[in-house]
N, C-alpha and C positions, 0 to 999 in steps of 0.2 A: 504493500500500500504506500510505502514511502516514495515510490517512483512516480505515482500518478500526479501528485502536486508538482513535482519537478518537471514532468513532461508538459503539463499545462502552463507552468510559469515560463518555461523556455520557449514554447511555441508562441505564447503571448508576447514575450520580449522580441522574438524574431519579427513578428508582424509590425512592431513599432521601431525596429532598429534601422539606422541608416545603412548598416552593413547588409541588411536584407533587401535593400532597395532594388538591386540589380535583378532579382528574380521575383519580386513581388509586383512588378508592373510599373507604369509611368509614375514619376514623382510629381505630385501636384502641389501647388502653392509654394514652390521653392523660389526664394527671392534671388535676384542677381548677386546680392551681397553674400548669400550662403554659397552659391556656386563659385564665386570668386575666391572665397576662403578655401573651399575644397580644392580648387585648381591650384591655389598657392601651395597647399600641402603636397599635392601630387608633384608639382615642380620641385619642391624641397626633397622629396624622396628620390626623384631622378638625379638631382644634383648630388645628394649625399652618397648615392651609390655609384656616381661617376658613370652613368649609363645613358647619357643623352644621345649617344650614337645608336643605342639599341632599343630604347623605349620612347614612346610619345605620350603626351598628356591627352587623355580622351575624356576628361571629367565633364559631365553634363548635369549633375545634380548635387546632392548633399554628400555623396561618398567620393573621395578621391579615387580616380581610376587612371591606370596607365596601361599601355598596350605594347607588347613585345613585337617589334616590326617583322621579325623573321617568322615566328610561329603563329602569330595572331592571338597569343595568350593575353587576355584582358584581366588585370588584377584590380579588384575593388577592395578598398581599405576602410576599416572603421575609423571615422575621423578622430584624430588625436590619440589613437592607441599607441602605447609605449613600445609595442613590438612591431609596428609597421616598418617594413624594410623590403627593399628590392635587392636581389643577390645575383651575382654572376659567378659561377663556379669554375675553378681551374682544375683540370684533370686530364689533359690530353686532347680534348676536343677544341676546335677553334673557338676563340672568344665570342661569346654570344650564342653558342649552340647548346648551352646548359645554364638555364636561368631559373629563378624562383622569386616568389613574393610571399611575404609573411604578414599576417594580421591576426587580430583576436576579436572574439565576441563574448563578453562576459568571461566565463571560465573556459571557453573553448578557444584553442589556438589552431589556426588553419594556414597551411602553406600549399601553394600551387607551384608546380614545376613544369617546364617545357624543355625537352632535351631532344636534340637530333643526333642519335647514335650513328656509328659507322656501319651498323647492320640493323635489319628490320626486326627488332625484338617484338614478340607478340605481347598484348596486354597481360596474358596469363604469366608469361615469363617475368615481366616487370613487377607484377604483384608478388610473385614468389620471392623475387629479389628484395622487394620492400619488406616482406615478412622476415627475411633473414636479418635485415638491418634493424628491425624492431627488436628481434630476439637478441641481437648483439648489444643493443643499447640498454635494454632492460632485462636483467637476468631473471626477473620475476614474471616475465611475459608468458601468458598461457592463451591458447586460442579461445576466442569468445564463443560461448555456446548458447547465449540467450536469444531473445526475440530479435529479429532483423527487420528493419523497415527500409525499403528502397524507394527511390524516386526516378527510376530509369524511364526514358522516353524512347519509343520505337524508332523515331527518325534520327536519333543520335548514334554515334559509334558505340559499339558494345563496350561495357565496362567490366573489368575484373576487380576483385576486392579481397583484402585480408583484414581480419578484425581480431583484436587482442584485448585482454584485461592485463593491466600492469600495476605494479606497486603492491604494498602490503594490504592485507584484507581490510584493515581498519580505515584505510584511506586509498581505496582502489580507484584506478583510473581506467579509462577506455581509450584505445587508439586504433586508427584504421588507416588503410591506404587504398585509394581508388586509382585505377590506371586505364588508359585508353590510347588509341593511336589515330592520328589524323594525318594522312599523307606521310611525309618523312619524319613527322614529329611525334614523340611520345609525351603524353600528358599524365601528370600524377597529382593527386591531392593527398596530403597528410593532415589528419585531424586528431586532436587529443583533448580530452576533458574528463571530469569526474564521472565514474561509472554509473552513478545514479541517473544521469541524464542521457545514457547511451542511445536509447531509441529516438528521443527527440533530436539528438545531435545527428543521427543518421539522416533524418528527414531534412533538417536544415542544411547540412553539408551536402546532401545529395542534390538539393535544389540549386545550391551554389555551383556544384560541379556541372550540372546540366547547363547552367548559364555560361560557364567557361567553355564547355564544348560547343554549345550553340554559336557563340560569338566567334570561335576559332573556325568553325565550319563555314559560317556565313561571310566572314571577312578574313580569309586566310592571309598569312604573312607572306613575305617575299624577301629575297636577299637584295 
């Protein structure tokens, strides 16, 4: 019974959250001043990451948004979150072929990645790799066996997933990875939050994931 209030609360927060705006439809009543503030934060994130050659500012509402030019990955950030960050990973691939964006929503932390590997890994392989990374990071990680809620849409690329419980029993967390492929690019979402809100988190993060895939399909990147 403890999970039901958490589920209701999280979904209610999602409906009112700026971070949820990109998958909850048009943003109404947003003033130019609010948009300007969000655009300024997006500019700051691009500048702080030194990625002006790789990302563009595509903010149109209350949530700062940036778009990776090569993959079409659109990152939406919760305004003012301390963990907001855009990342470029070094590791053998050309600069800009492995990127990510981090943000938070309450107790939930979400990171989206876009990577152009030198071979066409399937979403299943990428999910398995993400699972190994989770197990390496948390020695307490065990596969999640509880209820699962998905938000998959038939017109989007198929998604693979791995789900785990992490941490001590008295303060257990939930973490997952979703993976998909669009053209040459592999997309991944990593999400972590307290285990009590796992089902609600699956719904919200799944809606965000759908938005990421939809935008990458409808407006693909280019070199």
